[in-house]
C-alpha positions, 0 to 999 in steps of 0.5 A: 489525471496528473501525478498529485491527483492520482497520488491523493486518490491512491491515498484515499484508497489506502485510508478506506482500507485502514478504516475497514481495519479500524472498524474490525478492531473496534470491539477487539483491540489488539496489543500486537504493536505498540501504538506508535509503531501501529500508527507509523505502519498505518501512515506508511501503508496509506502513503504506499497506496498513493506511491503505487498510483504514482508509479502506474501513472509515471509508467504511462498507464491511463488511470481513472479515479476508481482505478486509482482508489482501487490501487491505493486500497490494494497496496498491501496485496500488491506489495506482498505479491511484488515481494514474493516475486523476488527469486531466491538465489542460492549462494555460490562458492567463493574461490 
């Protein structure tokens, strides 16, 4: 699988997750975000799914189509786990 094909399958996984979110919100529209910010965040999360697949492929992982879609769909969870793995460092004294 080449990089572009993997990216597109990852994006497809991101779209599937966003479709689920839109399906859940169809009867209960939320005003948490202004519509522009909502769409920007939606598009960025979909692209993040493709980017994560590219990162896996560039690292030499052998992926097939369903794994690429799964990585793309789980992009928000993967990003959250990566962000929580950053160690907290207490500031030291400056002399």
